[in-house]
C-alpha positions in Angstrom: 104.6 -4.9 47.6 103.7 -1.7 49.6 106.3 -2.5 52.3 109.0 -3.4 49.7 108.3 0.0 47.9 108.5 2.0 51.1 111.9 0.6 52.0 113.9 2.2 49.1 112.1 5.5 49.8 113.1 5.5 53.5 116.7 4.6 52.4 116.8 7.5 49.9 115.4 9.9 52.5 118.0 8.9 55.0 120.8 9.2 52.5 119.6 12.8 51.7 119.6 13.6 55.4 123.1 12.3 55.8 124.3 14.2 52.7 122.8 17.4 54.2 124.5 16.9 57.5 127.9 16.1 55.9 127.7 19.1 53.4 130.4 21.6 54.3 129.0 25.0 55.1 130.3 27.8 52.9 131.4 25.5 50.1 130.6 26.4 46.6 129.2 23.9 44.0 132.3 24.4 41.8 134.6 23.5 44.6 132.8 20.3 45.3 133.2 19.4 41.6 136.9 20.3 41.7 137.5 18.4 44.9 138.5 21.6 46.8 137.0 21.9 50.4 135.5 25.1 51.6 135.7 25.0 55.4 136.6 22.2 57.7 134.4 21.7 60.7 135.0 20.3 64.3 132.0 18.0 64.1 130.6 16.9 60.8 127.6 15.2 62.5 126.4 18.3 64.2 122.6 18.5 64.4 122.4 22.0 63.3 124.9 22.7 60.4 124.3 26.4 60.7 125.8 26.7 64.1 129.0 24.6 63.3 132.1 26.6 64.2 134.7 26.7 61.4 138.1 25.2 62.2 140.3 27.2 59.8 140.3 28.3 56.1 142.5 26.5 53.8 144.4 28.7 51.3 146.4 28.0 48.3 150.2 28.3 48.6 151.9 31.2 46.8 155.6 31.3 46.3 155.8 34.6 44.4 154.5 38.1 44.9 151.2 39.4 43.5 153.0 40.4 40.3 153.0 37.3 38.2 154.1 36.4 34.8 156.7 38.0 32.6 156.3 41.4 34.4 159.0 40.2 36.9 161.5 40.5 34.1 160.9 44.1 33.4 161.7 47.2 35.3 159.1 49.2 37.4 156.7 51.0 34.9 157.4 54.3 36.8 161.1 54.0 35.4 160.0 53.5 31.8 161.3 56.3 29.6 163.6 57.7 32.3 167.2 58.5 31.4 168.6 58.2 35.0 167.1 55.9 37.6 168.1 56.4 41.3 169.8 53.4 42.9 171.9 52.8 46.0 175.5 51.8 46.3 176.6 48.2 46.0 176.9 46.0 49.1 180.4 46.0 50.5 182.1 43.2 52.3 181.9 45.0 55.8 178.1 45.3 55.6 177.7 41.7 54.4 179.9 40.3 57.1 177.3 41.6 59.7 174.5 39.6 58.2 173.4 36.1 59.0 173.7 33.2 56.4 169.9 33.2 56.1 169.9 36.9 55.2 172.7 36.4 52.7 170.8 33.6 51.0 167.7 35.8 50.7 169.8 38.9 49.5 171.5 36.6 46.9 168.2 35.7 45.3 166.9 39.3 45.5 170.0 40.4 43.6 169.7 37.5 41.1 166.1 38.6 40.4 167.3 42.2 39.9 170.2 41.0 37.7 167.8 39.1 35.4 165.5 42.2 35.2 168.5 44.5 34.3 169.8 42.0 31.6 166.3 41.9 30.0 166.3 45.7 30.0 169.8 45.8 28.5 168.8 43.4 25.7 165.7 45.4 25.0 167.7 48.6 24.8 170.0 47.1 22.3 167.0 45.8 20.2 165.5 49.3 20.1 168.9 51.0 19.5 168.4 53.2 22.6 170.7 53.8 25.6 170.0 51.7 28.7 168.8 54.0 31.7 171.4 53.9 34.4 173.5 50.9 33.2 175.7 51.2 36.4 172.9 49.3 38.2 174.0 46.1 36.5 177.6 46.7 37.7 176.5 47.4 41.3 174.4 44.1 41.4 177.3 42.0 40.0 179.7 43.6 42.6 177.2 42.8 45.4 176.8 39.2 44.3 180.6 38.8 44.1 180.9 40.2 47.7 178.3 37.9 48.9 180.2 34.9 47.4 183.5 36.1 49.1 181.8 36.4 52.5 180.1 32.9 52.2 183.5 31.4 51.2 185.3 33.0 54.2 182.7 31.5 56.5 183.1 28.1 54.9 186.9 28.3 55.2 186.6 29.4 58.8 184.3 26.5 59.7 186.5 24.0 57.8 189.5 25.2 59.8 187.7 24.7 63.1 186.5 21.2 62.2 189.3 19.7 60.2 192.2 22.2 60.5 192.5 22.4 56.6 191.7 25.5 54.5 190.8 23.6 51.3 187.9 21.2 51.2 190.3 18.3 50.2 193.4 18.1 52.3 196.7 18.6 50.4 199.8 21.0 50.3 201.3 23.5 48.0 203.9 22.0 45.6 206.1 22.9 42.6 206.1 21.3 39.2 209.3 20.8 37.1 208.7 24.3 35.6 208.7 26.0 38.9 205.0 26.7 39.0 203.2 26.5 42.3 199.9 24.5 42.6 197.7 22.8 45.1 198.3 19.1 45.3 195.4 17.2 46.8 196.0 14.0 48.8 194.7 10.8 47.3 194.4 7.2 48.3 196.6 4.7 46.6 196.2 0.9 46.7 200.0 0.6 47.4 202.4 2.7 49.3 203.9 5.7 47.5 207.5 4.4 47.6 206.3 1.3 45.7 204.1 3.2 43.2 205.9 3.6 39.9 203.3 6.1 38.6 203.7 8.3 41.7 207.5 8.2 41.3 207.3 9.5 37.8 205.9 12.8 39.0 208.4 15.4 39.9 207.6 17.9 42.6 210.7 19.9 42.3 212.6 21.9 39.8 216.2 22.2 38.9 218.3 25.4 39.7 218.6 26.5 36.1 214.7 27.0 36.1 215.0 30.0 38.4 216.0 32.2 35.4 212.8 31.4 33.5 210.8 31.8 36.7 212.0 35.4 36.9 211.2 35.9 33.2 207.7 34.6 33.7 207.2 37.0 36.6 208.5 39.9 34.6 206.1 39.1 31.8 203.2 39.0 34.2 204.1 42.4 35.7 204.5 43.8 32.3 201.1 42.6 31.2 199.4 44.0 34.2 201.1 47.5 33.8 200.1 47.5 30.0 196.5 46.8 31.0 196.4 49.5 33.7 198.0 52.1 31.2 195.4 51.2 28.5 192.5 51.7 31.0 194.0 55.1 32.0 194.3 56.0 28.4 190.7 55.2 27.6 189.6 57.1 30.6 191.4 60.2 29.5 189.8 59.9 26.0 186.4 59.7 27.5 187.1 62.7 29.7 188.1 64.8 26.6 185.0 63.7 24.7 182.6 64.3 27.6 184.0 67.0 29.9 180.7 67.6 31.7 180.7 63.9 32.8 184.3 64.2 34.0 183.5 67.3 36.1 180.5 65.6 37.6 182.5 62.5 38.5 185.2 64.5 40.1 182.6 66.5 42.2 181.2 63.2 43.5 
């Protein structure tokens, strides 16, 4: 009975020694409960756990800055209550063409974050019935994002021309409909040849000579509409200059 009772005691002592040898140095009790390791060691079976050299420290992955939560959607607290906020000019196409695609990708998300912040500020200003500080910042951000889109599209077209020789992503050609309008026709695969396809033959890729008169009328209408829009914009600008002469002088000096 004595020998049988000593055996569980020896096994328990051996388990405690193994547990002490396998215990991670520097680990906290809360980490062990949560299943998070403290430090990884080179040799877990070292005789002296105090002299075990740490391999490296595991850290949690952070994908955002130290400012977390809804603070990202609001302006810098130093700008709160200011009427004018200093800001740079919009990114022009010449500057963006000198950047790599990776830099353009990063800049796009920086501008998108700034745009969301300014839209939040605009909505909050409307809710409080107060003017938005420096509303031209939103226009600069939108212009910069538009220029980035144009530069990326230019690179895609140049790469496509080198690879396939076509400007459009799907091969095709410019054609006219029966009203004289020009559009891009994309090539498609048909189960039968085009000269045997009745559906394809019904489509008319030409216009008759008497349509030329209406083409000129449509072009004249488009030009008149654009001139009317430009005149309206100039009239509004003159009205604003008469109402706010100090702002007109300031804009001319710049």
